[in-house]
C-alpha positions in Angstrom: -36.5 -127.1 -41.9 -33.9 -126.2 -44.4 -31.3 -123.4 -43.8 -32.5 -122.0 -47.1 -36.1 -121.5 -45.9 -35.4 -120.3 -42.4 -34.7 -116.6 -41.8 -31.0 -116.0 -41.2 -31.7 -114.4 -37.8 -33.4 -117.7 -36.7 -30.5 -120.0 -37.6 -29.1 -122.1 -34.8 -26.2 -124.5 -34.3 -28.7 -127.4 -34.7 -29.4 -126.2 -38.3 -25.7 -126.5 -39.2 -25.5 -129.9 -37.4 -28.5 -131.0 -39.6 -26.3 -130.4 -42.7 -23.9 -133.0 -41.3 -26.7 -135.4 -40.5 -28.2 -135.0 -44.0 -24.7 -135.3 -45.6 -25.2 -132.1 -47.5 -23.3 -131.5 -50.7 -21.7 -128.2 -51.8 -23.7 -126.6 -54.5 -24.4 -123.2 -56.0 -25.9 -122.0 -52.7 -23.7 -123.9 -50.2 -20.0 -123.8 -49.6 -18.0 -125.5 -46.9 -14.6 -124.2 -45.7 -12.5 -126.0 -43.1 -10.4 -122.9 -42.4 -11.2 -119.2 -42.4 -10.6 -118.1 -46.0 -8.6 -115.0 -46.8 -10.4 -111.7 -47.5 -10.2 -112.1 -51.3 -11.6 -115.6 -51.3 -14.4 -114.6 -49.0 -15.4 -111.6 -51.1 -15.4 -113.7 -54.3 -17.6 -116.3 -52.8 -20.0 -113.9 -51.2 -20.1 -111.9 -54.4 -21.0 -115.0 -56.4 -23.8 -115.7 -53.9 -25.1 -112.2 -54.2 -25.1 -112.4 -58.0 -27.1 -115.7 -58.1 -29.6 -117.1 -55.6 -27.9 -116.2 -52.3 -26.2 -118.8 -50.2 -24.3 -119.9 -47.2 -20.6 -120.3 -46.5 -20.1 -122.7 -43.6 -16.7 -122.0 -42.0 -15.3 -124.8 -39.9 -17.0 -127.6 -42.0 -14.8 -130.2 -43.7 -16.0 -131.4 -47.1 -14.9 -134.4 -49.1 -12.7 -133.1 -52.0 -14.1 -135.7 -54.4 -17.8 -134.9 -54.1 -18.2 -131.9 -51.9 -20.2 -133.8 -49.3 -19.8 -132.5 -45.7 -17.7 -134.9 -43.5 -17.2 -133.1 -40.2 -17.8 -129.9 -38.3 -14.4 -129.1 -36.9 -15.0 -125.5 -36.1 -12.3 -122.8 -36.2 -10.8 -120.4 -33.7 -12.4 -117.0 -33.5 -10.6 -114.3 -35.4 -11.1 -110.6 -35.4 -11.9 -108.8 -38.6 
């Protein structure tokens, strides 16, 4: 099942791992960030999702800079705020 069709409250780690298996590509509804973005960048991206079709920002996911295809799920250290 796609992360786009599953209720957000039902998403699990395996759903994110499925993105890696499927070699998902960044698009209008999906953004990969290898590091925690700063507040301004986060607000801009979430605002763009809110003004279109919704979407997901996956933090801790490395994407290929040439085609936006997910390459790895590195994770990030937990940060407050």
